[in-house]
C-alpha positions in Angstrom: -17.8 22.8 10.5 -18.5 20.3 7.7 -15.6 18.0 7.2 -15.2 16.6 3.7 -13.3 13.4 2.7 -9.8 14.7 2.0 -7.5 13.7 -0.8 -5.5 10.9 0.7 -2.9 11.1 -2.1 -1.7 9.0 -5.0 -4.5 10.2 -7.2 -7.3 8.6 -5.0 -10.8 9.8 -6.0 -13.0 7.9 -3.5 -12.8 5.9 -0.3 -14.9 3.4 1.6 -15.8 4.1 5.2 -14.5 1.1 7.0 -15.2 2.1 10.6 -16.1 5.2 12.6 -13.9 5.5 15.7 -16.4 8.0 17.2 -20.1 8.4 17.4 -22.5 11.3 17.3 -22.3 13.3 20.5 -18.7 12.3 21.3 -16.1 15.0 22.2 -13.1 14.9 19.9 -9.7 16.6 20.1 -7.8 18.1 17.2 -5.9 15.5 15.3 -7.6 12.6 17.1 -8.3 9.7 14.7 -12.1 9.7 14.0 -12.6 7.4 11.0 -10.9 4.6 9.0 -11.2 5.0 5.3 -10.1 2.4 2.7 -9.0 3.3 -0.8 -7.6 1.1 -3.5 -4.2 1.9 -2.0 -4.5 1.3 1.7 -6.6 1.9 4.8 -5.8 5.1 6.7 -7.0 6.8 9.8 -8.3 10.3 9.2 -7.9 12.7 12.2 -10.2 15.5 13.1 -8.9 19.0 12.0 -10.4 20.7 15.1 -11.5 20.1 18.7 -15.2 19.9 19.3 -18.2 17.5 19.3 -19.3 15.1 16.6 -22.6 16.6 15.6 -23.7 14.4 12.7 -22.1 11.5 10.7 -23.1 11.7 7.1 -21.6 8.4 5.7 -22.2 5.1 7.5 -19.8 2.2 7.6 -19.4 0.4 4.3 -20.4 3.4 2.2 -18.1 4.5 -0.6 -17.9 8.3 -0.9 -16.1 10.6 -3.3 -13.2 12.9 -2.3 -14.7 16.3 -1.4 -18.0 15.1 -0.1 -19.0 15.8 3.5 -18.7 12.8 5.8 -19.1 14.4 9.2 -20.3 17.7 10.9 -18.3 18.9 13.9 -19.5 21.4 16.4 -16.3 23.2 17.2 -15.1 23.8 20.7 -15.8 27.4 21.8 -18.2 28.2 19.0 -21.9 28.4 19.2 -23.8 25.8 17.3 -25.9 28.4 15.5 -27.4 28.0 12.1 -25.4 29.6 9.2 -28.1 32.2 8.7 -28.1 33.3 12.4 -24.3 33.5 12.3 -24.5 35.8 9.3 -26.7 38.3 11.3 -24.6 38.1 14.4 -22.7 41.3 15.3 -19.1 41.3 14.2 -16.6 40.3 16.8 -14.4 42.9 18.4 -10.9 43.1 17.0 -9.4 41.8 20.2 -11.6 38.6 20.1 -10.6 37.6 16.6 -8.6 34.4 16.2 -4.9 35.0 16.4 -3.0 34.0 13.3 -0.3 31.3 14.0 2.6 33.6 13.0 1.4 36.3 15.4 1.0 33.7 18.2 4.6 32.7 18.0 5.4 34.6 21.3 2.3 33.3 23.1 2.3 30.5 25.6 2.2 27.0 24.1 -1.4 26.3 25.0 -2.6 29.6 23.6 -0.6 28.9 20.4 -2.2 25.5 20.0 -5.7 27.0 20.5 -5.0 29.8 18.0 -3.7 27.2 15.5 -7.0 25.2 15.9 -9.1 28.3 15.4 -7.0 29.3 12.3 -7.5 25.8 10.9 -11.2 26.0 11.5 -11.3 29.4 9.8 -9.5 28.1 6.7 -11.7 24.9 6.6 -14.9 27.0 6.6 -14.0 30.0 4.4 -11.0 28.8 2.4 -11.0 25.0 2.2 -7.9 23.4 0.7 -8.5 22.4 -2.9 -9.0 18.6 -3.0 -6.8 18.4 -6.1 -3.8 19.0 -3.7 -2.1 15.7 -3.3 -1.0 15.3 0.3 -1.6 12.7 3.0 -3.4 13.6 6.2 0.0 13.4 8.1 1.5 15.8 5.6 -1.5 18.2 6.0 -1.2 18.1 9.8 2.6 18.9 9.5 1.7 21.8 7.3 -0.7 23.1 9.9 1.8 22.7 12.7 4.5 24.5 10.7 2.1 27.2 9.4 2.8 26.3 5.7 0.2 27.0 3.1 -0.1 23.9 0.9 -1.6 26.0 -1.9 1.8 27.7 -2.4 3.8 24.4 -2.8 4.7 22.4 -5.8 4.9 18.7 -4.8 8.0 16.7 -5.7 6.5 13.4 -4.9 4.8 10.8 -7.2 2.3 12.4 -9.5 3.0 15.8 -7.9 2.2 14.7 -4.3 3.3 17.1 -1.6 5.6 15.3 0.8 6.6 16.0 4.4 10.1 17.0 3.1 8.4 19.6 0.8 6.6 21.0 3.8 9.7 21.0 6.0 11.8 22.8 3.4 9.1 25.4 2.9 9.0 26.1 6.6 12.8 26.6 6.5 12.5 28.9 3.5 14.0 26.5 1.1 12.6 25.9 -2.4 10.6 22.7 -2.0 9.9 22.4 -5.7 13.4 21.2 -6.6 13.4 17.7 -8.0 15.5 15.3 -5.9 17.0 11.9 -6.9 14.3 10.0 -4.9 11.7 11.5 -7.1 13.3 10.9 -10.5 11.4 9.6 -13.5 12.4 6.1 -12.8 11.4 6.3 -9.1 8.1 7.8 -10.1 6.9 4.7 -11.9 5.1 3.4 -8.8 2.1 1.2 -9.4 -1.2 0.5 -7.7 -1.0 -2.3 -5.3 -3.4 -4.7 -3.5 -4.7 -2.8 -0.5 -3.9 -3.3 3.2 -6.3 -3.1 6.1 -6.3 -2.9 9.8 -7.7 -5.9 11.8 -10.8 -3.9 12.8 -11.9 -3.8 9.2 -12.4 -7.6 9.1 -14.1 -7.5 12.4 -16.5 -4.8 11.0 -17.2 -7.1 8.1 -18.0 -10.0 10.4 -20.2 -7.9 12.6 -22.1 -6.6 9.5 -23.0 -10.1 8.5 -26.7 -11.0 8.6 -28.7 -14.1 8.1 -30.4 -14.5 4.7 -32.4 -17.6 5.7 -32.3 -20.8 7.8 -29.4 -22.4 5.8 -27.3 -19.4 4.7 -25.5 -16.4 6.0 -25.0 -13.3 3.9 -21.9 -11.1 4.3 -21.7 -7.7 2.6 -18.8 -7.6 0.0 -16.9 -4.7 1.4 -13.5 -3.7 2.8 -10.4 -5.7 1.8 -12.4 -8.5 0.3 -14.2 -6.1 -2.1 -10.8 -4.6 -3.1 -9.4 -8.0 -3.8 -12.4 -8.9 -5.9 -12.1 -5.7 -7.9 -8.4 -6.2 -8.4 -8.7 -9.9 -9.5 -11.6 -9.1 -11.9 -9.7 -6.2 -13.4 -6.7 -8.4 -14.0 -8.6 -11.3 -15.5 -10.6 -8.9 -17.7 -7.6 -6.9 -18.8 -4.5 -9.1 -19.0 -4.4 -12.1 -21.5 -3.3 -14.7 -19.0 -1.0 -17.5 -20.0 0.5 -20.0 -17.4 3.7 -21.9 -17.9 4.8 -24.6 -15.4 8.3 -26.0 -15.1 9.8 -28.4 -12.5 13.1 -27.7 -10.8 15.5 -29.9 -8.7 15.8 -28.0 -5.4 18.1 -30.6 -3.8 21.1 -28.3 -3.7 19.1 -25.4 -2.4 17.6 -27.5 0.3 21.1 -28.6 1.3 22.4 -25.0 1.3 19.5 -23.7 3.3 19.9 -26.5 5.9 23.6 -25.6 6.3 22.8 -21.9 6.7 19.7 -22.1 8.8 21.6 -22.3 12.1 23.6 -19.2 11.2 20.4 -17.4 10.4 18.9 -18.3 13.8 22.0 -16.7 15.5 21.4 -13.6 13.4 17.7 -13.6 14.3 16.7 -14.1 10.6 14.2 -16.7 9.5 15.7 -18.2 6.3 13.1 -19.7 3.9 13.5 -20.9 0.3 12.0 -17.7 -1.2 15.2 -15.6 -0.9 17.1 -18.2 -2.9 14.4 -18.2 -5.6 14.5 -14.4 -5.7 18.2 -14.5 -6.2 17.7 -16.8 -9.1 14.9 -14.7 -10.7 16.9 -11.5 -10.8 19.5 -12.5 -13.4 16.8 -14.3 -15.4 14.8 -11.0 -15.5 17.9 -9.2 -16.6 18.1 -11.6 -19.5 14.4 -11.3 -20.3 13.5 -7.7 -19.2 10.0 -7.8 -20.8 8.8 -9.8 -17.8 9.9 -7.0 -15.5 7.6 -4.5 -17.1 4.0 -3.2 -17.0 1.5 -2.2 -19.6 0.0 1.3 -19.5 -3.4 0.5 -21.0 -4.4 4.1 -21.3 -1.3 5.2 -23.2 -0.8 1.9 -24.9 2.8 1.8 -23.8 5.0 -1.0 -22.4 6.9 0.5 -19.4 10.2 -1.3 -19.0 11.5 -1.3 -15.4 15.2 -0.9 -14.8 14.7 -1.7 -11.1 13.6 -4.8 -9.3 10.9 -4.4 -6.7 9.3 -7.7 -5.9 5.8 -8.1 -4.4 5.3 -10.9 -1.9 1.7 -12.1 -1.8 0.9 -12.6 1.9 -2.0 -14.4 3.4 -3.4 -12.4 6.3 -6.5 -12.5 8.5 -7.7 -9.4 6.6 -7.2 -10.9 3.2 -4.5 -11.1 0.5 -1.8 -8.4 0.9 1.2 -7.8 -1.4 4.0 -5.9 0.4 7.0 -5.0 -1.9 10.7 -5.7 -1.4 12.5 -2.7 -2.9 15.7 -3.1 -4.9 15.8 -6.8 -4.5 18.8 -7.1 -6.9 21.0 -5.2 -4.5 20.3 -7.4 -1.4 21.9 -10.5 0.0 20.0 -13.6 0.9 20.0 -12.5 4.5 18.7 -9.1 3.7 16.0 -10.6 1.5 15.0 -13.0 4.3 14.8 -10.2 6.8 12.7 -8.0 4.4 10.3 -10.9 3.8 9.8 -11.5 7.5 9.4 -7.8 8.4 7.0 -6.9 5.6 4.9 -10.0 6.0 4.6 -9.5 9.8 3.5 -5.9 9.3 0.9 -7.0 6.7 -0.5 -9.7 9.0 -0.7 -7.3 11.9 -2.5 -4.7 9.9 0.5 -2.3 10.2 1.5 -2.0 6.5 2.4 1.5 5.4 1.6 3.0 2.0 5.2 2.7 0.9 5.2 -1.0 1.7 2.5 -1.7 -0.9 3.5 0.2 -4.0 6.2 0.2 -6.7 6.2 -3.5 -7.5 7.6 -4.8 -10.8 7.2 -8.6 -10.4 5.2 -10.7 -7.9 5.8 -14.0 -6.1 2.9 -16.0 -4.6 4.0 -18.8 -2.3 1.4 -21.5 -1.5 4.1 -24.2 -1.1 3.9 -24.0 2.7 0.2 -24.8 2.6 0.4 -27.6 -0.1 -0.6 -28.2 -3.6 1.3 -29.4 -6.6 1.0 -26.2 -8.7 -1.4 -23.4 -9.3 -2.2 -20.8 -12.0 -1.7 -17.4 -10.2 -3.6 -14.3 -11.3 -1.3 -11.5 -12.5 -1.0 -8.5 -10.2 -2.1 -6.0 -12.8 -0.6 -3.8 -14.3 2.5 -6.0 -13.9 2.9 -8.6 -16.6 4.2 -11.6 -14.7 3.7 -13.5 -11.4 5.5 -16.6 -10.2 3.8 -19.2 -8.1 6.2 -21.0 -5.7 4.9 -24.5 -4.8 5.7 -27.2 -2.3 9.0 -29.1 -2.4 8.5 -32.9 -2.4 10.8 -35.8 -2.5 10.4 -37.8 -5.7 12.4 -40.5 -7.5 14.3 -39.0 -10.4 16.6 -40.4 -13.0 20.1 -38.9 -12.6 22.9 -40.2 -14.8 20.7 -43.3 -15.6 20.3 -44.0 -11.9 17.2 -43.5 -9.8 17.8 -41.0 -6.9 15.5 -39.4 -4.4 15.5 -35.6 -5.1 13.8 -32.6 -3.7 11.6 -31.5 -6.6 9.3 -28.4 -7.0 7.0 -27.0 -9.6 7.2 -23.3 -10.5 4.1 -21.7 -12.1 4.6 -18.6 -14.2 1.6 -16.5 -15.3 2.3 -13.8 -17.9 0.3 -11.2 -19.8 0.4 -12.7 -23.3 -0.2 -9.2 -24.7 3.4 -8.4 -23.7 5.3 -11.6 -23.1 5.4 -14.4 -25.7 5.1 -18.0 -24.6 8.6 -18.8 -25.9 10.2 -16.0 -23.9 8.3 -17.2 -20.8 9.7 -20.7 -21.3 13.3 -19.4 -21.8 13.0 -17.3 -18.7 11.9 -20.3 -16.7 14.8 -22.3 -18.1 17.2 -19.8 -16.7 15.6 -19.8 -13.3 15.8 -23.6 -13.2 19.4 -23.3 -14.4 20.4 -21.2 -11.3 18.3 -23.1 -8.7 19.4 -26.5 -9.7 23.0 -25.4 -9.0 22.9 -22.3 -6.8 26.7 -22.0 -7.0 26.1 -20.6 -10.5 24.6 -17.5 -8.9 28.1 -16.5 -7.8 28.9 -15.8 -11.5 25.5 -14.3 -12.4 
């Protein structure tokens, strides 16, 4: 069979072959991962739909290919590797030798049922391939095969009409899967494209693909996560009208509060950084200036106001910049935020981010303070309209009530899309953040 790049979901139209996990001549089992593909959403492993042998790989590592194009040919187990023309002239199989449909195989032994399911999948792949406009992840497609559910008959309730695992499970139970559920309401459907994630092997592949371009230089192909970062940054700079506003904040009270609470966090197994306190200060400021918690739909020329607070946390990983998203940050305590930051960041650094981790953001934080630097001018995570740069906290002499005191001072850098946010509103927003951080007790009444 000829296996085509499937629709991975979320409106993806093409993918980059990051790494083949098999080579020509290898035996492969049904549902065994065979290739890593990177889209502008994430890197996923695509499994084989059938058992057999890898006959020919049509798309090499590093190649970008459109959804629906053949990427590999598989000689299926138990089928002769004859040419299509020869197969057409072959005598018809006897009725008793036809593949047994999955429903008819329900009473057969488990191994016979699995074999029948594989044959049925192969038959559908060759004669009635699933339309690639069907939005469903490989995991959802596999579940549909396992439960004998025809995805053509379903109406997806996920984002942009994507068929979810729940839709498949309900269909298998005979329940109408097209009923809209609260988790897929209009507000929840405003998920946005995020910076991609990658598995550690993708970076290894990039390094292995490097070649020398002369005695004094080395050339590395721009591919994988680095290519996606380059595309995202270029799109943002060429689209959003960047404007950066910098303000300093006295973090002395926050430093004291964190020091007092740090021991309690260690007992709870939670690493408490300064970022949760900053997030707690940003939430009420965004509620006062909601334009900064929006996005701009360039195609429809509409400003999309967000009534929820999902915060992206730019994370430095071995594979490049990743932006996992804390969902509903306004509803979480400092401890819950700290735990989310650690969990999401660790998953990103280990190449284990899930699609859900990387989408739906409304406002982004980038924290270079732990590395150093006075302040920076961060690039907006398009199509969001604002990003806050959190910088290092340094002790400096400050005048307090006409006296010089040593205070813990920090600069905050706010980049906004000037098409949506005016400079005056950016300044007022930052003033409110400073108001809360300089005296965190005020957050009790926010």
